[in-house]
C-alpha positions as CSV (number, residue, x, y, z in Angstrom):
1,V,56.9,354.3,125.6
2,Q,58.0,356.5,122.7
3,L,59.2,355.0,119.4
4,Q,61.5,356.9,117.1
5,A,61.9,355.4,113.6
6,S,64.6,356.3,111.1
7,G,66.4,355.1,108.0
8,G,63.8,355.7,105.3
9,G,64.7,357.3,102.0
10,L,64.8,357.0,98.2
11,V,66.4,353.9,96.6
12,Q,66.4,352.3,93.2
13,A,64.7,348.9,92.6
14,G,67.0,346.1,93.7
15,G,68.6,348.3,96.4
16,F,68.5,348.1,100.1
17,L,67.7,350.1,103.2
18,R,67.8,349.5,106.9
19,L,65.2,350.9,109.2
20,S,65.7,351.4,112.9
21,C,63.3,352.1,115.7
22,A,64.4,353.0,119.2
23,A,62.1,352.7,122.2
24,S,62.4,355.1,125.1
25,G,60.5,355.8,128.2
26,S,59.0,352.7,129.9
27,S,60.8,350.5,127.3
28,F,61.2,347.8,129.9
29,D,57.5,347.2,129.4
30,V,57.9,346.4,125.7
31,R,57.2,342.8,124.5
32,D,56.5,342.3,120.8
33,M,57.8,344.8,118.2
34,G,57.0,345.1,114.6
35,W,57.0,347.0,111.4
36,Y,53.9,347.9,109.4
37,R,53.5,349.9,106.2
38,M,50.9,352.1,104.5
39,A,51.1,352.7,100.8
40,P,49.0,355.5,99.2
41,G,45.4,354.4,99.0
42,N,45.9,351.3,101.1
43,L,45.3,350.2,104.6
44,R,48.2,349.7,107.0
45,D,49.6,346.2,106.6
46,M,51.9,344.1,108.7
47,V,55.4,343.7,107.3
48,A,57.3,341.8,110.0
49,T,57.0,341.2,113.8
50,I,59.4,339.9,116.4
51,T,58.6,338.7,119.9
52,S,60.6,339.3,123.0
53,G,61.8,335.7,122.5
54,Y,63.0,336.6,119.0
55,S,60.4,334.6,117.1
56,T,59.6,336.3,113.8
57,N,56.8,336.5,111.4
58,Y,56.7,338.1,107.9
59,A,54.2,339.1,105.3
60,E,54.4,336.8,102.3
61,S,55.4,339.7,100.0
62,V,58.6,340.3,101.9
63,K,59.7,336.8,102.9
64,G,63.3,336.2,101.7
65,R,64.0,339.9,101.2
66,F,63.4,341.6,104.6
67,T,64.8,340.6,107.9
68,I,63.5,341.9,111.3
69,S,65.8,341.9,114.3
70,R,66.0,343.5,117.7
71,D,68.6,344.5,120.3
72,N,66.9,344.3,123.7
73,A,69.9,346.0,125.4
74,K,69.4,349.0,123.1
75,N,65.6,348.7,123.0
76,T,65.8,348.9,119.3
77,V,64.2,347.0,116.4
78,Y,65.6,346.9,112.9
79,L,64.2,346.0,109.5
80,Q,66.8,345.1,106.9
81,M,65.2,345.5,103.5
82,N,67.0,343.9,100.5
83,N,66.1,343.6,96.8
84,L,63.6,346.4,97.2
85,K,60.7,346.7,94.7
86,P,58.6,349.7,93.7
87,E,55.6,348.1,95.4
88,D,57.5,348.4,98.7
89,T,57.1,352.1,98.5
90,A,55.2,353.2,101.6
91,V,55.4,354.9,105.0
92,Y,56.8,352.4,107.4
93,Y,55.7,352.4,111.0
94,C,57.3,350.7,114.0
95,A,55.1,349.4,116.7
96,A,55.4,347.9,120.1
97,R,53.1,345.9,122.4
98,S,53.3,346.5,126.1
99,A,52.9,343.7,128.7
100,A,49.5,345.0,129.6
101,S,48.1,344.8,126.1
102,T,47.2,342.1,123.6
103,V,47.6,344.4,120.6
104,Y,50.2,346.9,119.5
105,D,49.6,349.9,121.6
106,Y,52.6,352.1,120.8
107,W,53.4,353.5,117.3
108,G,56.2,355.5,115.9
109,Q,55.8,358.5,113.6
110,G,56.6,356.7,110.3
111,T,59.4,356.9,107.9
112,L,59.0,357.1,104.1
113,V,60.5,354.5,101.9
114,T,60.4,355.3,98.1
115,V,61.6,352.7,95.6
116,S,62.1,353.9,92.1
117,S,61.9,351.6,89.1
């Protein structure tokens, strides 16, 4: 499975961005999908996840501002980010869990989101 993320960029505080991540290859094998982020000097943190049954989970810091969704027909996961804050600045990675794994075993290349104050 290959994951290709896109949609990052520079935005002012209060603005919005939409990230996309398309899965290719053995994408039929994908179960859960998610977004993680890594800010400078920090570890990679979970942002939002979505199961194959569309159940979602969010980090407390993004609840009410970010929305994760997926289109199984297109093998794509999205992250709508509204009311962005400077502390949301990070490299965002999409991830996927295959049926054979209990952890996320596929990762995209990352897309940079920069929020200016």
